[in-house]
C-alpha positions as CSV (number, residue, x, y, z in Angstrom):
1,M,-11.8,19.8,-12.9
2,I,-8.6,19.6,-15.0
3,M,-6.5,19.2,-11.9
4,E,-8.7,16.4,-10.5
5,T,-8.5,14.6,-13.8
6,L,-4.7,14.9,-13.9
7,L,-4.5,13.6,-10.3
8,I,-6.6,10.6,-11.2
9,I,-4.4,9.8,-14.2
10,V,-1.2,10.1,-12.0
11,I,-2.8,7.8,-9.4
12,V,-3.7,5.2,-12.0
13,L,-0.2,5.3,-13.5
14,A,1.4,5.0,-10.1
15,I,-0.8,1.9,-9.4
16,F,0.4,0.3,-12.6
17,V,4.0,1.1,-11.9
18,L,3.7,-0.4,-8.4
19,L,2.0,-3.5,-9.8
20,G,4.9,-3.9,-12.3
21,V,7.5,-3.5,-9.6
22,Y,5.7,-6.0,-7.4
23,I,5.4,-8.7,-10.1
24,F,9.0,-8.1,-11.2
25,S,10.2,-8.5,-7.6
26,L,8.4,-11.8,-7.3
27,Q,9.9,-13.0,-10.5
28,K,13.5,-12.1,-9.4
29,K,13.4,-14.1,-6.1
30,K,16.0,-16.8,-5.7
31,L,15.1,-20.3,-6.7
32,P,14.8,-22.7,-3.7
33,E,16.9,-25.8,-3.4
34,L,15.1,-28.5,-5.4
35,P,15.6,-32.3,-5.2
36,P,17.0,-34.2,-8.2
37,F,14.5,-34.3,-11.1
38,P,12.7,-37.7,-11.0
39,E,13.9,-40.1,-13.7
40,T,10.3,-41.1,-14.3
41,Y,9.4,-37.5,-15.1
42,R,12.3,-37.3,-17.5
43,S,11.3,-40.4,-19.3
44,L,7.7,-39.2,-19.6
45,L,8.9,-35.8,-21.0
46,L,11.2,-37.5,-23.6
47,A,8.3,-39.7,-24.8
48,Q,5.5,-37.2,-24.7
49,C,6.8,-33.6,-25.1
50,D,8.5,-32.8,-28.4
51,F,9.4,-29.3,-27.1
52,Y,11.5,-30.7,-24.3
53,Y,12.9,-33.5,-26.5
54,D,14.3,-30.9,-29.0
55,L,16.1,-28.8,-26.3
56,P,19.9,-29.0,-25.8
57,A,21.1,-30.7,-22.6
58,E,21.6,-27.5,-20.6
59,A,18.2,-26.1,-21.6
60,K,16.6,-29.4,-20.6
61,Q,18.0,-29.0,-17.1
62,S,16.6,-25.4,-16.9
63,F,13.2,-26.7,-18.1
64,E,13.2,-29.5,-15.5
65,K,14.0,-27.1,-12.6
66,R,11.3,-24.7,-13.7
67,M,8.8,-27.6,-13.9
68,Q,9.8,-28.6,-10.3
69,L,9.4,-25.1,-9.1
70,F,5.9,-24.8,-10.7
71,L,4.9,-28.1,-9.0
72,T,5.9,-26.8,-5.6
73,Q,3.9,-23.6,-6.1
74,V,0.7,-24.9,-7.8
75,K,-1.6,-27.6,-6.4
76,I,-3.0,-30.1,-8.9
77,T,-6.4,-31.6,-7.8
78,G,-8.3,-34.3,-9.5
79,V,-12.1,-34.0,-9.6
80,K,-13.6,-37.5,-9.9
81,T,-10.3,-38.7,-11.3
82,A,-6.8,-39.6,-10.0
83,V,-3.9,-37.3,-10.7
84,N,-1.0,-39.4,-12.0
85,D,2.7,-38.6,-12.8
86,I,1.9,-38.1,-16.5
87,D,-0.7,-35.5,-15.6
88,K,1.7,-33.6,-13.3
89,V,4.4,-33.7,-16.0
90,L,2.2,-32.6,-18.8
91,I,0.6,-29.7,-16.8
92,A,4.0,-28.4,-15.6
93,A,5.4,-28.7,-19.1
94,S,2.5,-26.8,-20.6
95,A,3.0,-24.1,-18.0
96,I,6.7,-23.7,-18.8
97,I,6.7,-23.9,-22.6
98,P,5.2,-20.4,-23.2
99,I,7.3,-18.7,-20.6
100,F,10.6,-20.6,-21.3
101,G,12.1,-17.5,-23.0
102,F,11.6,-15.5,-19.8
103,P,13.9,-17.2,-17.2
104,E,12.6,-15.4,-14.1
105,W,8.9,-15.6,-15.0
106,E,6.5,-17.4,-12.5
107,Y,2.7,-17.7,-12.5
108,V,1.9,-15.4,-9.6
109,N,-1.8,-15.5,-10.6
110,L,-2.2,-19.3,-10.3
111,R,-2.6,-21.4,-7.1
112,E,-4.4,-24.6,-8.2
113,V,-5.3,-26.6,-11.3
114,L,-8.5,-28.7,-11.2
115,L,-8.3,-31.7,-13.4
116,Y,-11.6,-33.2,-14.7
117,P,-11.6,-36.6,-16.4
118,D,-13.2,-35.2,-19.6
119,S,-15.0,-32.1,-20.8
120,F,-17.2,-30.1,-18.5
121,S,-19.8,-27.4,-18.5
122,H,-19.3,-23.8,-17.3
123,D,-20.8,-24.7,-14.0
124,F,-18.2,-27.6,-13.8
125,E,-20.8,-30.3,-14.0
126,Q,-20.2,-33.4,-16.1
127,N,-23.8,-34.0,-17.1
128,G,-26.4,-32.3,-19.3
129,N,-25.9,-30.9,-22.8
130,N,-23.2,-28.4,-22.2
131,R,-20.2,-30.6,-21.8
132,N,-18.0,-29.0,-24.4
133,V,-15.5,-27.1,-22.2
134,L,-12.0,-28.5,-22.3
135,G,-10.1,-25.9,-20.3
136,M,-10.6,-22.5,-18.7
137,V,-9.1,-19.9,-16.4
138,G,-11.2,-19.2,-13.4
139,E,-12.7,-15.8,-12.6
140,G,-14.3,-14.3,-9.5
141,A,-14.4,-16.9,-6.7
142,L,-12.2,-19.1,-8.8
143,N,-9.6,-16.5,-9.5
144,G,-6.2,-18.2,-9.4
145,V,-7.6,-21.5,-10.5
146,M,-7.3,-23.3,-13.9
147,I,-9.7,-26.1,-15.0
148,L,-8.5,-28.7,-17.5
149,S,-9.8,-31.9,-19.1
150,Q,-7.5,-34.8,-18.3
151,H,-8.4,-36.6,-21.5
152,E,-7.6,-33.5,-23.6
153,L,-4.4,-32.8,-21.7
154,R,-3.0,-36.2,-22.6
155,Q,-4.5,-36.3,-26.1
156,A,-2.8,-33.0,-27.1
157,F,0.7,-34.5,-26.4
158,T,-0.1,-37.9,-27.9
159,N,-1.2,-36.3,-31.2
160,K,2.1,-35.3,-32.9
161,T,0.5,-33.8,-36.0
162,G,-2.2,-31.6,-34.3
163,K,-1.9,-27.8,-34.0
164,S,-3.9,-27.6,-30.7
165,N,-3.0,-27.9,-27.0
166,T,-5.6,-26.9,-24.5
167,A,-3.3,-26.6,-21.6
168,I,-0.8,-24.3,-23.4
169,H,-3.9,-22.3,-24.6
170,E,-5.0,-21.7,-21.0
171,F,-1.5,-20.9,-19.7
172,V,-1.2,-18.3,-22.5
173,H,-4.5,-16.8,-21.2
174,L,-2.8,-16.6,-17.7
175,V,0.2,-14.8,-19.2
176,D,-2.1,-12.5,-21.0
177,K,-4.1,-11.9,-17.8
178,T,-1.0,-10.8,-15.8
179,D,-1.3,-7.2,-16.9
180,G,-4.9,-7.1,-15.6
181,S,-7.0,-8.2,-18.5
182,I,-7.2,-11.1,-21.0
183,D,-7.2,-9.0,-24.2
184,G,-4.7,-10.7,-26.6
185,I,-2.0,-8.2,-25.7
186,P,0.5,-9.7,-23.3
187,E,2.0,-6.4,-22.2
188,F,4.6,-8.0,-19.8
189,F,6.0,-10.0,-22.8
190,L,5.4,-7.6,-25.7
191,Q,7.7,-4.6,-26.0
192,R,5.8,-1.3,-26.6
193,Q,7.1,-0.9,-30.2
194,Y,5.5,-4.2,-31.2
195,I,2.0,-3.6,-29.8
196,L,0.6,-1.8,-32.8
197,P,2.1,-4.2,-35.4
198,W,0.7,-7.1,-33.3
199,L,-2.7,-5.6,-33.2
200,Q,-2.7,-5.0,-36.9
201,L,-1.5,-8.5,-37.7
202,M,-4.1,-10.0,-35.4
203,R,-6.9,-8.2,-37.1
204,R,-5.8,-9.1,-40.6
205,E,-5.4,-12.8,-39.6
206,M,-8.8,-12.8,-37.8
207,D,-10.4,-11.4,-41.0
208,K,-8.8,-14.3,-43.0
209,I,-10.2,-16.8,-40.6
210,M,-13.6,-15.4,-40.9
211,A,-13.3,-15.4,-44.7
212,D,-12.1,-19.1,-44.6
213,R,-8.7,-18.2,-46.0
214,S,-6.6,-19.4,-43.1
215,D,-5.5,-22.7,-41.5
216,I,-5.7,-21.2,-38.0
217,D,-8.4,-22.7,-35.8
218,P,-11.7,-20.7,-36.2
219,Y,-12.0,-20.6,-32.4
220,G,-9.4,-17.7,-32.6
221,A,-11.6,-15.5,-34.8
222,P,-14.1,-14.0,-32.4
223,S,-11.7,-12.1,-30.1
224,E,-8.1,-11.0,-29.8
225,A,-7.7,-13.0,-26.6
226,E,-8.7,-16.2,-28.2
227,F,-6.6,-15.5,-31.3
228,L,-3.5,-15.1,-29.2
229,A,-4.1,-18.4,-27.3
230,V,-5.0,-20.3,-30.5
231,V,-2.0,-19.2,-32.5
232,S,0.3,-19.8,-29.5
233,E,-0.9,-23.4,-29.5
234,Y,0.0,-23.6,-33.3
235,F,3.3,-21.9,-32.7
236,F,4.5,-24.4,-30.1
237,E,2.8,-27.5,-31.5
238,R,3.6,-27.1,-35.2
239,P,6.2,-24.3,-35.4
240,D,7.7,-25.5,-38.7
241,L,4.3,-25.6,-40.4
242,L,3.4,-22.1,-39.0
243,E,6.7,-20.7,-40.3
244,D,6.0,-22.1,-43.7
245,K,2.4,-21.1,-43.9
246,N,2.6,-17.7,-42.2
247,P,6.2,-16.5,-41.7
248,E,5.1,-13.0,-40.6
249,L,3.0,-14.4,-37.8
250,Y,5.7,-16.9,-36.8
251,K,8.3,-14.1,-36.6
252,L,6.2,-11.8,-34.4
253,L,5.2,-14.7,-32.1
254,S,9.0,-15.5,-31.8
255,T,9.5,-11.9,-30.7
256,I,6.6,-12.1,-28.2
257,F,7.8,-15.4,-26.6
258,R,11.5,-14.9,-27.2
259,Q,11.7,-18.4,-28.7
260,Q,12.5,-20.0,-32.1
261,P,10.9,-23.4,-31.9
262,A,10.9,-24.0,-35.7
263,G,13.8,-26.2,-37.0
């Protein structure tokens, strides 16, 4: 019985190792030749995306190339709406922002983004009383698919004082999902020595939200997965404010994402 248990453990560990090697090999592949970055895309980024605007020139070029690569790998489909350049630019930018500190990272678990004109229900209908979903990562038959609200996508970048960004929220869920589960612990980003401090900090901050002693969106209180996504929105949308209000949380998120967006 003991030998059988040990064998099962060894097999499970081997599967995880092989999965990690496979994902790492995909990340390390050479970038294909890409055409010049469209000037219209660059103008839209400068006007709409503060994250891109604040990057130095060389980093801007890297950001553009990774956006282009993303757009060659992921299909963007409008559902009862037209997909315009602004939508492509904002979706691709939202994808690259959380992974920008990891130069070789690609979304191996995403093949298509479905863009709805406004909010939708969990069955993806735009009628009835349950029209409050603004974004989600698909499961089951929709594995590899993300669904976003076009209106919310654009609004998040237009609002320069807000702390939320639904598209970034969903891409952080995808990063979290890469290790096999959406659980608030992005193991491919988070080094082992930081896992326990991150769990402890998450639970303290979730308790503060529940006690109404935090400026973090209450949507992040029910689960670690939603907490990670919500505070990641805050981290990238209002980094200076987060650093001022909660320096410990800002510092640990900087470690997770290998980025220092404040200042």
